[in-house]
Structures are given as C-alpha cells and as structure tokens.
C-alpha positions in Angstrom: 0.0 0.0 0.0 2.8 2.3 0.9 4.5 1.6 -2.5 1.3 2.4 -4.5 0.8 5.8 -2.4 4.3 6.6 -3.1 4.0 5.8 -6.8 0.9 8.0 -6.9 2.5 10.9 -5.4 5.7 10.4 -7.3 3.8 10.4 -10.7 1.9 13.4 -9.7 5.0 15.3 -8.5 6.7 14.3 -11.7 3.8 15.7 -13.8 3.9 18.9 -11.7 7.7 19.4 -12.4 7.5 18.7 -16.1 4.4 20.7 -16.9 4.8 23.5 -14.3 1.1 24.1 -14.0 0.8 24.7 -10.3 -2.0 27.4 -10.4 -4.4 25.8 -12.9 -7.0 23.8 -10.9 -8.4 21.8 -13.9 -4.8 20.9 -15.1 -4.0 19.8 -11.5 -7.0 17.4 -11.5 -5.9 16.3 -15.0 -2.4 15.6 -13.6 -3.8 13.7 -10.7 -6.1 11.7 -12.9 -3.2 10.7 -15.1 -1.1 9.7 -12.0 -4.0 7.6 -10.6 -4.4 6.1 -14.2 -0.7 5.1 -14.0 -1.2 3.6 -10.5 -4.2 1.6 -11.6 -2.4 0.3 -14.6 0.5 -0.8 -12.3 -2.0 -2.5 -10.1 -3.4 -4.4 -12.9 0.1 -5.5 -14.2 1.0 -6.7 -10.6 3.1 -3.5 -9.6 1.3 -3.0 -6.2 0.1 -5.6 -3.6 -3.3 -6.6 -2.7 -2.9 -4.5 0.6 -3.4 -1.4 -1.6 -6.7 -2.6 -2.7 -7.9 -3.4 0.8 -6.9 0.1 2.2 -10.1 1.9 1.6 -11.9 -0.7 3.8 -9.3 -0.5 6.6 -9.8 3.3 6.5 -13.5 2.9 6.9 -12.9 0.8 9.9 -11.0 3.5 11.6 -13.5 6.0 10.8 -16.2 3.5 12.1 -14.2 3.1 15.4 -13.6 7.0 15.9 -16.7 7.4 18.1 -15.8 4.5 20.2 -12.3 5.9 20.7 -13.4 9.3 21.6 -16.1 8.0 24.0 -13.7 5.6 25.5 -11.1 8.4 26.1 -13.7 10.7 27.8 -15.0 8.0 30.0 -11.4 7.3 31.1 -11.0 10.9 31.9 -14.3 11.1 33.7 -13.4 8.0 35.8 -10.0 9.4 36.7 -11.3 12.9 37.7 -14.2 11.3 39.8 -11.7 8.9 41.5 -14.6 6.4 41.3 -12.8 3.6 39.6 -14.3 0.0 39.9 -12.5 -2.0 37.3 -12.7 -5.8 36.6 -9.5 -6.3 34.5 -9.1 -9.6 32.7 -7.3 -11.2 29.7 -9.7 -12.2 26.9 -9.1 -14.6 24.1 -10.4 -13.4 20.7 -10.5 -15.6 17.9 -10.0 -14.1 14.4 -10.8 -15.3 10.8 -8.4 -12.9 9.0 -4.9 -13.3 7.9 -1.9 -11.0 7.4 -2.9 -7.3 6.9 -6.4 -7.9 8.2 -5.2 -9.2 11.4 -2.9 -6.3 12.0 -5.6 -3.8 11.1 -8.0 -5.6 13.5 -5.5 -5.6 16.4 -4.8 -1.9 15.6 -8.5 -1.1 15.8 -8.9 -3.0 19.0 -5.9 -1.3 20.8 -6.9 2.1 19.6 -9.6 2.8 22.2 -8.8 3.0 26.0 -9.7 -0.2 27.9 -8.5 -2.9 25.6 -5.0 -3.7 24.2 -3.8 -6.7 22.3 -0.8 -8.2 24.3 -0.3 -11.4 22.3 -1.0 -12.8 19.0 -0.8 -16.4 17.5 -2.3 -18.5 14.7 -5.8 -18.7 16.5 -6.3 -15.1 17.4 -5.4 -12.5 20.0 -5.0 -12.3 23.7 -6.3 -8.9 24.7 -6.0 -7.2 28.3 -9.4 -5.5 29.1 -10.1 -3.0 31.9 -13.8 -4.1 32.3 -14.4 -7.9 31.6 -18.2 -7.5 31.4 -17.9 -4.7 28.8 -16.6 -7.0 26.0 -19.3 -7.5 23.4 -18.6 -10.4 20.9 -21.1 -9.0 18.4 -19.3 -5.6 18.3 -16.0 -7.4 18.0 -17.4 -9.3 14.9 -18.6 -6.0 13.3 -15.2 -4.5 14.1 -13.3 -7.5 12.5 -15.5 -7.3 9.4 -14.8 -3.5 9.2 -11.0 -4.3 9.4 -11.4 -6.3 6.1 -11.3 -9.9 7.5 -12.9 -12.5 5.3 -14.1 -15.9 6.2 -11.3 -18.4 6.3 -11.2 -21.0 3.9 -12.3 -24.5 5.3 
C-alpha cells in the first residue's frame, strides 16, 4: 500500500515538475487523474500488492471506530477525575478469521480505544487485556473485524 501511495505521489510530482502548471486547478485534476491511471495500470500489471486494494476498507474501519475511541477516552478521563474507579480487569481470548494485513488492522482497531489492548497474537487469534471484563461484546468485535477487512477463512 505504501508503495502504491508513493507511486501516486511520485507520478503526480513528476507531472507537476514537467508541466509546471501549479496554479491551474483543472490541469492539477488532470495531472492527478493521469497519475491515478498510471497507478491503476501498475496494479493491473502486478506492480502493487493486494493491501493497496484493501486500504479503503481499513480506512472505513478506522472511521467507524472513531466515536468509540473518543467515548472511551472521555469515560477514562471522567473516571480518573471522579476517582470512582471500579474495574474488573481480565485477559480475553479473541479468535480471528483474517490473515496478514487484516489481522494487523483488527489488532490496531482493538488497541486504539482505551480499555483494551492486544498483548499477544498467535495463529488462532489474539490475547487482549481489558479493563472491564463485562464490557466486551462479541457482536461488536465481529462487526469490527469485518470492518477491518477480515474475510471468512477457507475451510
């Protein structure tokens, strides 16, 4: 994914340098479109990996999780200021279906919000430390895993 993004910016920068059309908005769009076409052609010919194709779905997962991250941070601040902290910490086993980049994106989404952090990964899934054991919702974890791009594992 990083290679494709660098290729897109490189082609666009090369177009800007060769044409020197910095102030014309329609020509800037034309240059960006030409750079995007070059990247799509490179994708079609195998010049970029599959992670680049899955990047929009991973970005959607980050956006989907934004409210939970903010709500978790605010509740943590509220509990710290009130000094009324009654936690039930635990280690929770989370089984995953994804592989490779999907698993990494899912682990990142889990660790983004306060209250849960992935401490170990293996072939079966994750071991996560949670601050409130009763607050773990399996349905929400499933939706979050699908948002991270994990597909059903082949049987």
